[in-house]
C-alpha positions as CSV (number, residue, x, y, z in Angstrom):
1,M,-21.8,17.8,-1.1
2,F,-20.0,15.2,-2.4
3,K,-17.2,14.1,-0.1
4,S,-14.1,13.8,-2.3
5,L,-14.4,17.5,-3.5
6,L,-13.3,20.1,-1.6
7,L,-13.6,22.9,-3.6
8,V,-16.7,23.3,-5.6
9,I,-18.2,26.1,-8.2
10,C,-21.6,25.2,-9.7
11,L,-22.1,24.6,-13.3
12,T,-24.8,26.7,-15.1
13,T,-23.1,26.9,-18.3
14,S,-22.2,24.4,-20.7
15,L,-18.8,23.8,-21.8
16,S,-16.8,24.9,-24.8
17,L,-13.2,23.0,-25.0
18,L,-10.8,25.0,-27.1
19,A,-8.4,22.0,-28.2
20,Q,-5.1,22.5,-29.2
21,K,-3.3,20.8,-32.3
22,D,-0.1,18.4,-30.8
23,S,2.8,18.6,-32.8
24,D,4.5,16.3,-30.7
25,V,2.3,13.4,-30.8
26,P,0.1,11.8,-34.2
27,G,-3.2,11.9,-34.0
28,F,-5.6,8.9,-32.8
29,G,-5.2,6.2,-35.6
30,K,-2.2,7.4,-36.9
31,I,0.3,4.4,-36.1
32,D,3.5,4.0,-37.1
33,K,4.7,0.5,-38.2
34,A,8.1,0.7,-36.9
35,E,6.3,0.9,-33.5
36,L,4.5,-2.3,-34.0
37,E,8.1,-3.7,-35.0
38,M,9.3,-2.4,-32.0
39,K,10.5,-5.2,-29.5
40,T,12.1,-3.7,-26.4
41,C,12.1,-0.6,-24.8
42,D,15.5,1.5,-25.5
43,F,15.7,2.5,-22.3
44,D,14.2,-0.1,-19.9
45,E,15.2,-3.6,-21.4
46,K,13.3,-5.4,-18.7
47,A,10.1,-3.7,-19.6
48,E,7.0,-5.9,-20.3
49,A,5.4,-2.8,-21.9
50,V,5.8,0.7,-22.4
51,V,4.0,3.6,-22.9
52,L,4.6,5.6,-25.8
53,F,3.0,8.8,-24.5
54,D,0.3,10.0,-22.6
55,V,-1.0,13.5,-22.8
56,G,-3.9,15.4,-20.9
57,E,-5.1,18.5,-21.4
58,L,-7.0,20.4,-18.8
59,Y,-9.5,23.5,-19.8
60,F,-10.9,25.6,-17.4
61,D,-14.3,27.9,-18.6
62,L,-15.2,30.6,-16.1
63,T,-18.5,32.4,-16.9
64,S,-19.6,34.9,-14.9
65,M,-20.3,33.3,-11.6
66,S,-20.1,29.4,-13.1
67,G,-17.3,27.3,-14.4
68,S,-16.5,24.3,-15.4
69,M,-13.7,21.8,-16.4
70,Q,-13.0,19.3,-19.1
71,L,-9.8,16.8,-19.1
72,E,-9.4,15.4,-22.8
73,R,-6.7,12.2,-22.2
74,H,-4.9,10.3,-25.1
75,I,-2.6,7.1,-24.3
76,R,-0.7,4.7,-26.6
77,I,0.6,1.5,-25.3
78,K,2.8,-0.9,-26.6
79,I,2.9,-4.3,-25.5
80,L,6.5,-6.3,-25.5
81,K,6.0,-9.6,-23.4
82,D,2.8,-11.7,-22.9
83,K,3.3,-10.5,-19.1
84,G,2.8,-7.1,-20.3
85,K,-1.3,-7.8,-21.6
86,N,-2.6,-7.1,-18.0
87,Q,-2.0,-3.2,-19.5
88,A,-5.1,-4.3,-21.8
89,D,-7.5,-3.8,-18.9
90,I,-8.7,-0.9,-18.5
91,R,-10.9,0.9,-15.3
92,L,-11.7,4.4,-15.3
93,P,-13.4,5.7,-12.2
94,Y,-15.5,9.2,-12.0
95,V,-17.5,10.5,-9.4
96,S,-21.1,10.0,-10.4
97,Y,-23.0,11.1,-7.5
98,R,-25.6,14.5,-8.8
99,N,-23.6,14.5,-12.2
100,I,-20.9,15.9,-10.7
101,E,-18.6,14.3,-13.3
102,H,-18.7,12.0,-16.5
103,I,-17.0,10.5,-18.9
104,K,-17.6,10.9,-23.1
105,N,-15.9,9.9,-26.3
106,L,-14.3,7.2,-25.1
107,T,-12.7,5.5,-28.3
108,A,-10.2,2.7,-28.0
109,Q,-8.7,0.5,-30.6
110,T,-6.0,-2.3,-30.8
111,Y,-3.4,-2.2,-33.5
112,N,-1.6,-5.4,-34.8
113,L,0.6,-6.9,-37.9
114,D,-0.7,-9.6,-40.0
115,A,1.4,-11.9,-41.5
116,A,1.7,-9.8,-44.8
117,G,2.7,-6.9,-42.4
118,N,-0.3,-4.8,-42.5
119,I,-1.7,-3.0,-39.7
120,V,-4.9,-4.6,-38.5
121,T,-7.0,-2.7,-36.3
122,T,-9.6,-4.0,-33.9
123,R,-12.0,-1.3,-32.3
124,V,-13.5,-1.7,-29.0
125,E,-17.3,-1.9,-29.3
126,K,-19.5,0.1,-27.2
127,N,-21.3,-2.9,-25.8
128,L,-18.0,-4.0,-24.6
129,I,-18.0,-1.0,-22.5
130,Y,-19.1,-1.6,-18.8
131,E,-20.1,0.9,-16.4
132,K,-20.0,-0.5,-13.2
133,P,-20.9,1.0,-9.4
134,I,-17.8,1.7,-6.9
135,D,-20.1,2.7,-4.3
136,K,-23.0,5.4,-3.3
137,Y,-21.0,7.8,-5.1
138,R,-18.7,6.8,-7.6
139,K,-18.7,4.5,-11.0
140,E,-16.1,3.2,-13.4
141,Q,-15.8,2.5,-17.1
142,V,-14.2,-0.8,-17.3
143,F,-13.4,-2.7,-20.6
144,T,-10.6,-5.3,-21.9
145,F,-8.7,-4.6,-25.5
146,P,-9.6,-7.5,-27.9
147,D,-7.0,-9.4,-30.0
148,V,-3.8,-8.1,-27.7
149,Q,-0.7,-10.4,-27.6
150,A,3.0,-9.5,-27.6
151,G,3.7,-6.6,-30.2
152,S,0.4,-5.3,-30.1
153,I,-0.2,-1.6,-29.6
154,I,-3.1,-0.2,-27.9
155,E,-4.6,3.3,-27.9
156,Y,-7.5,4.9,-26.4
157,K,-9.1,8.5,-25.4
158,W,-11.6,10.1,-23.5
159,S,-13.0,13.5,-22.3
160,Q,-14.0,13.7,-18.5
161,V,-16.2,16.5,-17.4
162,W,-16.3,18.0,-14.4
163,S,-19.4,20.3,-13.0
164,S,-17.4,21.3,-10.5
165,F,-13.5,22.2,-9.9
166,A,-11.7,19.4,-8.6
167,L,-8.2,19.3,-9.6
168,E,-6.2,15.9,-9.7
169,N,-2.4,15.0,-9.4
170,W,-0.4,14.2,-13.0
171,Y,1.6,11.1,-13.2
172,F,4.0,10.8,-15.0
173,Q,5.6,7.8,-14.0
174,R,3.7,4.1,-13.8
175,S,4.8,0.5,-13.1
176,I,5.6,0.4,-17.2
177,P,8.1,3.2,-18.2
178,V,6.9,5.8,-20.1
179,K,8.6,7.3,-23.4
180,Y,6.8,10.9,-23.2
181,S,4.1,12.1,-20.8
182,R,2.8,15.6,-21.0
183,Y,0.0,17.4,-18.8
184,R,-1.0,20.9,-20.2
185,T,-3.7,23.2,-18.3
186,D,-5.4,26.4,-19.8
187,F,-7.0,28.5,-17.4
188,P,-8.1,32.0,-17.3
189,N,-6.1,34.9,-15.3
190,E,-9.1,34.5,-12.8
191,I,-7.8,31.0,-11.5
192,E,-5.0,31.1,-9.4
193,I,-3.4,27.4,-9.3
194,Y,0.0,26.6,-7.4
195,A,1.8,23.4,-9.1
196,S,4.1,21.5,-6.8
197,P,6.7,19.3,-8.8
198,F,7.6,15.7,-7.2
199,C,10.2,14.8,-9.5
200,V,13.9,14.1,-9.3
201,L,14.1,13.0,-12.4
202,P,14.4,16.1,-15.2
203,Y,11.1,17.6,-16.2
204,E,10.3,20.3,-18.6
205,S,7.8,23.2,-17.3
206,K,6.8,26.1,-19.4
207,Q,4.1,29.0,-19.0
208,H,2.7,31.1,-21.9
209,T,-0.3,33.3,-21.7
210,K,-2.8,33.8,-25.0
211,G,-5.2,36.5,-24.3
212,T,-6.9,36.2,-20.9
213,R,-5.9,32.7,-20.5
214,I,-2.6,31.3,-18.8
215,I,-1.2,27.6,-20.0
216,H,1.2,25.7,-18.2
217,H,3.2,22.8,-19.7
218,Y,4.7,19.6,-18.1
219,S,6.3,17.2,-19.6
220,M,9.1,14.3,-18.9
221,K,10.8,11.7,-21.3
222,N,11.8,8.3,-21.1
223,I,10.6,7.9,-17.6
224,P,11.9,4.3,-16.1
225,A,9.3,2.4,-14.3
226,L,8.9,2.3,-11.0
227,R,8.8,-1.7,-9.9
228,D,8.0,-3.2,-6.7
229,E,11.2,-2.5,-5.0
230,P,11.4,-4.7,-1.3
231,Y,9.7,-3.1,1.5
232,I,8.4,-0.1,-0.3
233,S,5.6,1.7,1.8
234,C,3.7,2.9,-1.3
235,D,4.3,3.0,-4.9
236,K,2.3,6.7,-5.2
237,D,4.5,8.5,-2.8
238,Y,7.4,7.8,-5.4
239,L,6.2,8.4,-8.6
240,Q,7.2,11.2,-10.3
241,R,4.4,13.8,-10.5
242,I,2.9,16.9,-10.3
243,E,0.5,18.2,-7.6
244,L,-1.8,20.9,-8.7
245,R,-3.7,22.7,-5.9
246,L,-6.4,25.8,-6.3
247,Q,-5.7,28.9,-4.5
248,A,-8.2,31.5,-5.5
249,I,-10.6,32.9,-7.8
250,K,-10.3,36.7,-8.4
251,W,-13.7,38.0,-9.2
252,P,-14.3,41.6,-10.8
253,T,-14.6,43.1,-7.2
254,Y,-13.2,40.6,-4.9
255,R,-10.4,37.7,-4.2
256,E,-12.1,34.2,-3.3
257,N,-9.7,32.6,-1.1
258,L,-10.1,28.8,-1.8
259,V,-7.3,27.4,0.8
260,K,-9.2,25.7,3.7
261,S,-7.7,25.1,7.1
262,W,-7.8,22.1,9.2
263,P,-10.4,23.6,11.6
264,Q,-12.4,24.6,8.9
265,Q,-12.4,21.0,7.3
266,I,-13.2,19.5,10.5
267,K,-16.0,21.4,11.5
268,G,-17.6,20.7,7.7
269,L,-16.8,17.0,8.7
270,M,-18.7,17.4,12.3
271,E,-21.4,18.7,10.4
272,D,-21.3,16.5,7.4
273,E,-24.4,14.0,7.6
274,D,-22.4,11.3,6.3
275,F,-19.8,11.4,9.0
276,G,-20.6,13.7,12.1
277,I,-24.0,13.1,12.4
278,Q,-23.3,9.8,12.4
279,L,-21.5,10.1,15.4
280,K,-24.6,11.3,17.2
281,R,-26.8,8.3,16.1
282,N,-28.0,6.0,19.2
283,I,-26.8,2.8,18.1
284,P,-28.6,0.3,20.5
285,R,-26.6,-2.6,22.4
286,T,-27.8,-5.9,22.2
287,A,-28.3,-8.1,24.6
288,D,-25.3,-10.2,24.2
289,L,-22.8,-7.1,24.3
290,E,-25.1,-5.6,27.2
291,A,-24.5,-8.5,29.5
292,Q,-21.0,-9.0,28.5
293,L,-20.6,-5.4,29.4
294,K,-22.7,-5.2,32.6
295,N,-20.5,-6.2,35.2
296,L,-17.2,-4.5,33.7
297,T,-15.6,-1.6,35.7
298,D,-12.1,-1.8,34.1
299,P,-12.1,0.8,30.9
300,Y,-9.2,-1.4,29.1
301,R,-11.4,-4.6,29.2
302,K,-14.3,-2.7,28.3
303,M,-12.6,-1.4,24.8
304,V,-11.6,-5.1,24.3
305,V,-15.2,-6.5,24.5
306,I,-16.6,-3.6,22.3
307,H,-13.9,-3.9,19.7
308,E,-14.1,-7.9,19.7
309,Y,-18.0,-7.7,19.6
310,V,-18.0,-5.3,16.6
311,R,-15.0,-6.8,14.7
312,R,-16.8,-10.2,15.1
313,N,-20.6,-9.4,14.2
314,M,-20.2,-7.0,11.5
315,E,-19.1,-8.0,8.1
316,W,-16.9,-5.4,5.9
317,N,-17.9,-5.2,2.3
318,G,-14.7,-4.5,1.1
319,L,-15.1,-0.7,0.5
320,S,-12.5,1.6,2.4
321,N,-13.7,5.1,2.9
322,I,-14.4,7.5,5.9
323,W,-17.9,7.9,5.2
324,A,-21.0,6.2,6.4
325,L,-22.7,6.3,3.5
326,N,-26.2,4.3,4.4
327,G,-25.6,5.2,7.9
328,V,-24.3,3.7,10.8
329,R,-28.0,2.3,12.5
330,A,-28.7,0.5,9.1
331,A,-25.3,-1.1,8.7
332,W,-25.9,-2.3,12.6
333,K,-29.4,-3.7,11.3
334,D,-27.8,-5.5,8.5
335,K,-24.3,-6.1,10.5
336,K,-22.1,-5.2,7.0
337,G,-21.0,-2.3,5.9
338,T,-17.9,0.2,4.5
339,S,-15.0,0.5,6.4
340,G,-16.4,3.7,8.0
341,E,-19.8,2.5,8.8
342,I,-17.9,-0.2,10.8
343,N,-15.6,1.8,12.5
344,L,-17.8,5.0,13.0
345,I,-20.3,2.4,14.9
346,L,-17.0,1.4,17.0
347,V,-16.8,4.7,18.4
348,N,-20.3,5.4,19.1
349,L,-20.4,2.1,21.2
350,L,-17.3,3.0,23.1
351,K,-18.5,6.6,23.5
352,D,-21.8,5.1,25.1
353,A,-19.4,2.9,27.3
354,N,-18.0,6.3,29.0
355,L,-14.5,5.8,27.0
356,K,-12.6,8.6,26.0
357,A,-12.8,7.7,22.4
358,H,-12.6,9.8,18.8
359,A,-12.8,9.1,15.6
360,I,-9.6,9.5,14.0
361,L,-8.8,9.9,9.9
362,V,-5.8,7.6,9.2
363,S,-4.0,7.0,5.5
364,T,-3.2,3.0,5.2
365,R,0.0,2.3,4.0
366,D,-1.2,1.1,0.4
367,H,-3.0,5.0,0.1
368,G,0.5,7.1,1.2
369,V,1.7,9.5,3.4
370,V,-0.5,12.1,4.5
371,T,0.7,15.8,4.1
372,S,-0.3,17.6,7.3
373,S,0.3,20.7,6.1
374,L,-2.1,20.7,3.4
375,A,-5.8,20.3,4.9
376,D,-7.7,18.2,2.3
377,V,-9.3,15.3,3.5
378,R,-9.1,13.1,0.4
379,Q,-5.6,12.3,2.1
380,F,-7.6,9.9,4.1
381,D,-8.9,6.5,3.1
382,K,-9.9,5.1,6.2
383,V,-11.5,6.3,9.5
384,M,-10.9,4.4,12.8
385,A,-11.2,4.5,16.7
386,Y,-8.6,6.3,19.1
387,V,-9.1,5.5,22.6
388,E,-7.5,7.0,25.7
389,I,-7.1,5.2,29.2
390,G,-5.0,6.8,31.4
391,E,-1.6,7.8,30.1
392,Q,-2.2,4.8,27.3
393,V,-3.9,5.2,23.5
394,Y,-5.1,2.6,21.6
395,V,-6.1,2.6,17.7
396,L,-9.1,0.1,16.7
397,D,-10.1,-0.8,13.3
398,A,-12.8,-3.3,13.5
399,T,-12.7,-4.6,9.7
400,E,-9.6,-6.3,10.7
401,K,-10.1,-9.4,12.3
402,N,-6.8,-10.4,13.6
403,T,-5.3,-7.5,15.3
404,P,-5.6,-7.4,19.4
405,S,-7.0,-4.1,20.6
406,R,-3.3,-3.4,22.3
407,L,-1.5,-3.4,18.7
408,I,-2.2,-0.4,16.3
409,P,-2.8,-1.5,12.9
410,M,0.2,-2.6,10.9
411,D,-1.2,-1.0,7.7
412,V,-0.9,2.5,9.7
413,M,2.1,1.8,12.3
414,F,4.5,4.1,11.7
415,S,2.6,7.0,10.4
416,E,-0.4,9.8,12.3
417,G,-3.3,10.3,11.8
418,L,-6.1,13.2,12.8
419,V,-8.4,12.9,15.6
420,I,-11.5,14.5,14.5
421,E,-13.4,16.7,17.6
422,K,-15.5,19.8,17.4
423,P,-12.8,22.7,16.8
424,E,-14.0,24.8,19.6
425,T,-13.2,21.8,21.9
426,L,-9.6,21.7,21.0
427,E,-9.3,18.0,21.4
428,W,-8.8,17.6,17.3
429,G,-5.3,17.3,15.8
430,W,-2.7,15.2,15.1
431,R,-1.4,11.9,16.7
432,P,1.4,10.2,16.3
433,L,0.8,6.5,15.4
434,W,3.6,4.5,16.9
435,N,4.6,2.4,19.7
436,E,8.1,1.2,19.7
437,N,7.5,-1.4,22.5
438,T,5.6,-3.7,20.2
439,M,7.5,-5.3,17.4
440,L,7.6,-7.9,14.6
441,K,9.0,-10.7,16.9
442,N,9.8,-14.3,16.1
443,T,11.6,-17.0,18.0
444,I,12.9,-20.2,16.2
445,I,14.2,-23.2,18.3
446,V,15.5,-26.2,16.1
447,Q,16.2,-29.7,17.9
448,A,17.7,-31.8,15.0
449,N,20.5,-34.8,14.6
450,I,22.6,-35.6,11.2
451,D,23.0,-39.1,10.8
452,E,25.7,-40.8,8.8
453,S,23.9,-40.7,5.3
454,G,23.7,-37.0,5.5
455,V,20.1,-36.3,6.4
456,M,19.3,-33.7,8.9
457,T,16.1,-34.9,11.0
458,G,14.5,-32.9,14.0
459,R,12.3,-30.7,15.0
460,A,11.3,-26.8,15.4
461,S,9.2,-24.6,17.2
462,A,7.8,-21.0,15.9
463,F,7.1,-19.0,18.6
464,S,5.3,-15.8,16.7
465,Y,4.7,-12.1,18.7
466,D,3.2,-8.9,18.1
467,Y,3.1,-8.1,14.0
468,D,4.5,-11.5,13.3
469,R,1.6,-13.1,14.9
470,V,-1.0,-11.1,13.2
471,Q,0.4,-11.9,9.9
472,R,0.8,-15.7,10.6
473,V,-2.5,-16.2,12.1
474,T,-3.9,-14.2,9.2
475,D,-2.3,-16.5,6.6
476,A,-2.9,-19.6,8.7
477,K,-6.8,-19.3,9.1
478,K,-6.8,-18.9,5.3
479,D,-4.9,-21.6,4.1
480,Q,-2.6,-23.9,6.0
481,S,-1.2,-25.7,3.2
482,K,-0.2,-22.2,1.8
483,F,1.1,-21.1,5.0
484,L,3.3,-24.6,5.5
485,E,5.0,-23.5,2.3
486,K,5.4,-19.5,2.9
487,Y,6.9,-19.9,6.3
488,F,8.6,-23.3,6.4
489,H,9.5,-24.4,2.7
490,D,10.3,-20.9,1.6
491,G,13.9,-20.3,1.6
492,N,14.5,-24.1,2.6
493,Q,13.4,-25.6,-0.7
494,N,14.7,-29.1,0.2
495,V,13.2,-29.5,3.6
496,K,10.0,-32.1,3.9
497,V,7.7,-31.4,6.4
498,D,6.0,-34.3,8.6
499,S,3.3,-32.6,10.5
500,L,2.2,-28.8,11.1
501,V,0.9,-28.0,14.6
502,L,-0.2,-24.7,15.8
503,E,-1.3,-23.7,19.2
504,N,-2.9,-20.3,20.8
505,L,-4.4,-19.6,17.0
506,E,-7.3,-18.0,19.0
507,D,-5.7,-16.5,21.6
508,D,-4.2,-13.3,21.0
509,T,-2.7,-12.6,24.3
510,L,-0.1,-15.7,23.6
511,P,2.3,-16.1,20.9
512,L,1.5,-18.5,17.9
513,I,3.2,-21.4,18.3
514,Q,4.2,-23.4,15.1
515,K,5.3,-26.9,15.7
516,I,6.8,-29.2,12.9
517,Q,8.6,-32.1,12.3
518,F,11.1,-32.1,9.1
519,N,14.1,-33.7,7.2
520,M,16.5,-32.5,4.8
521,P,19.5,-33.6,3.0
522,V,22.7,-31.5,4.0
523,S,25.6,-31.1,1.5
524,A,28.3,-33.4,1.0
525,S,31.7,-33.3,-0.4
526,G,34.1,-36.5,0.0
527,D,34.9,-36.4,4.0
528,Y,32.9,-33.5,4.7
529,K,29.6,-32.4,5.0
530,Y,28.1,-28.7,5.5
531,F,24.9,-27.2,7.0
532,S,23.5,-24.3,7.6
533,T,21.4,-23.3,10.9
534,N,19.4,-20.9,9.7
535,L,16.2,-22.9,9.5
536,F,13.0,-21.2,9.3
537,T,13.9,-17.6,10.0
538,R,12.8,-16.4,6.8
539,L,16.0,-14.5,6.7
540,E,17.4,-16.8,4.2
541,K,17.6,-14.8,1.1
542,N,18.9,-11.0,0.7
543,P,16.2,-8.8,-0.6
544,F,18.5,-5.7,-0.9
545,V,20.9,-6.7,-3.5
546,A,20.1,-4.0,-6.1
547,D,22.9,-1.5,-6.8
548,S,20.7,1.5,-6.4
549,R,17.1,2.2,-5.0
550,F,14.3,4.9,-5.8
551,S,12.2,4.5,-2.6
552,D,13.1,4.2,1.1
553,I,13.2,1.3,3.2
554,F,9.6,1.0,4.9
555,F,9.7,-1.9,7.7
556,G,6.8,-0.1,9.4
557,V,7.6,-1.7,12.7
558,N,10.8,-2.6,14.8
559,Q,11.3,-6.3,14.6
560,S,13.3,-9.0,16.7
561,Y,14.5,-12.4,15.2
562,N,16.2,-15.1,17.7
563,L,17.6,-18.6,16.4
564,V,18.2,-21.2,18.8
565,A,19.6,-24.4,17.5
566,N,21.1,-27.7,19.0
567,I,22.3,-29.9,16.2
568,T,23.7,-33.8,17.0
569,I,26.4,-34.6,14.2
570,P,27.2,-38.4,13.6
571,E,29.6,-40.3,15.7
572,G,32.8,-40.5,14.1
573,Y,32.5,-36.7,13.2
574,A,34.1,-33.8,14.4
575,F,33.4,-30.2,13.6
576,E,35.9,-28.4,11.7
577,A,36.9,-24.9,12.5
578,L,33.8,-23.1,13.5
579,P,32.8,-19.7,12.4
580,K,33.8,-16.9,15.2
581,N,31.3,-15.5,17.8
582,M,30.7,-12.4,16.6
583,R,28.7,-9.3,17.2
584,M,28.1,-6.8,14.2
585,I,26.0,-3.1,14.6
586,M,25.1,-1.1,11.8
587,P,27.0,2.6,12.4
588,D,23.8,4.2,13.8
589,T,23.1,1.0,15.8
590,S,20.0,0.8,14.4
591,I,20.5,-2.9,13.2
592,A,22.4,-5.4,15.2
593,I,23.3,-9.1,15.3
594,T,25.1,-11.4,17.7
595,R,25.9,-14.8,17.0
596,R,27.2,-17.3,19.6
597,L,28.4,-20.8,19.0
598,V,29.6,-24.2,21.4
599,A,30.6,-26.9,20.0
600,E,31.2,-30.2,22.9
601,N,32.2,-33.7,21.0
602,N,29.4,-34.1,18.8
603,Q,27.0,-31.6,20.1
604,L,26.6,-27.7,18.7
605,A,24.4,-24.9,20.4
606,V,23.8,-22.2,18.3
607,R,22.0,-18.8,19.3
608,V,21.7,-15.8,16.9
609,N,19.7,-12.5,17.8
610,L,18.9,-10.0,15.2
611,E,17.4,-6.4,16.1
612,F,15.9,-3.8,14.4
613,K,15.6,-0.8,16.6
614,K,14.5,1.3,13.5
615,P,11.2,1.0,11.2
616,F,12.5,3.3,8.4
617,F,15.7,3.7,6.2
618,T,16.0,6.5,3.4
619,V,16.9,6.0,-0.1
620,Q,20.3,8.1,0.7
621,E,20.9,5.5,3.3
622,Y,20.6,2.9,1.2
623,P,24.4,2.3,0.6
624,D,25.3,1.8,3.7
625,F,22.4,-0.2,4.6
626,K,23.1,-2.4,1.3
627,E,26.4,-3.2,2.5
628,F,25.3,-3.7,5.9
629,Y,22.8,-6.6,4.7
630,K,25.4,-8.1,2.7
631,Q,27.7,-8.9,5.5
632,L,24.4,-9.7,7.6
633,F,23.3,-12.2,5.4
634,A,27.2,-13.5,4.8
635,V,26.9,-14.4,8.8
636,L,23.4,-16.0,8.4
637,S,24.3,-18.0,5.5
638,E,28.0,-19.1,7.0
639,Q,28.0,-23.3,6.9
640,I,29.2,-25.7,9.6
641,A,31.6,-28.1,8.4
642,I,32.3,-31.5,9.8
643,K,34.4,-34.2,8.6
644,K,34.8,-38.1,9.3
645,R,37.7,-39.2,11.9
């Protein structure tokens, strides 16, 4: 049985789709010239493109003991600016395993106006539509619309057919605005469906019956784009949508409940050839690994050695899932595999070393929040290792090369995962993935001199701990020139860095130390010179300036920033009135900043400490949060003035 489909009814009859004519959307190819002449979206002026309409018609046919389902989808998009041309790159994924799902009747066209104002239609030819495999079970149809430019309209429609019952969510909202979105479901009375709206914007819901069928309409108009707000956890969690769940089928003689519990799901996972059975495979230790473990008795050291060995010797192929699709033994032999194969290998080896290790299903940050009350394994996109040593727990991901064993991987920090073990053992269950003692921590030490000509010259050292270290090590190993730009030039555009030295790049038990020599001009006006000590902290620009916000603020970890600066000013200059020593705290004490300044003769010593004791702020807290951040950055950016005597 294919893994992403929880609710399956076998197909033995063909589908007869009873399409309904639309009165609220035009037919395919019927283009209004005014739409081609449209320059902006009237309810979202920043839009680079706009969905004119997106309509879906889902029809389910239940005949005797069989059934099938078909979705007809029709989308039309207006390209408003050159930056919106990426909307012309289309990917339509589907489940190819055992022909459970397929796409048919795909038609796509581009529309433009020529110099005479005539509508020119360019069809996407069939030979330009490619079918690409995603993994063992999934494929996608891929194509790009031709002749797309600012002003074009692109339109496509297709049918998606299931020989199973796999309900998908309907998303009204996108990263570009949508003028009209509608989803219609047409089901027989025998099918019980539960629809959950996740909408804060107005939407319309209607229902009517037609013979023995129930037809639901869900629609929304003038939906603004959900743009990438700073520190959003996952766009998908905030998109306006309808989530559909299958509850039951009412057969003539009985009602079949199709809502599964977590113990039922876990039992199925433990018996699954591509998951639970793989946890029982005997993976032979290599001679190298055997030698490293031979004399170890400390459980923590055993765990670290095995974790390091697997992530150093296994290559991730980029596919993220919870399954060992080709088997853990084959992946171990090839030294390459999916995230599921690599991390199930890790769990195997940890268990073989007599460590208390389990597979834990997680949803990474980009995949979205898990609803623990809904027993559906499709909510997870990764499996990791969960290890218990005494009172301590560790979460390990062998596809992530730079996170030490003691840190919960950043992409699941401040979430929860589901430990998978046989239900009868009572070892399964939800586990919080959170450690308040680890954080994103950075300390900057600056020693600099300002000369008579107004140039600041000096050296700076950045000490990066925990998650700040992980981020910086990852970037430094990719490209040191881009690393220098990101961490030392951004926010300090006038700075010139003469050298960069990295220490402890390979030792994750120590902070990453970054040392630079730099020079930069300071501002001047008459006899005055001005400078800021807020250097290289990456806190030079306030990201929270929007008047309103759609999503919660998700930092994911607690944070700590420290700045220690010692500045020498030229002989013959004196400090004007210095900024005051101060401490400012959020009303709920979740954020606090302390600043201390001491000036003596031509020396200035500055210490700034900024602490975040909370990783998450709700959208309801945004007004107070925004105001605090405004004051916070006013403090950080405050200038020091010196005057020539």
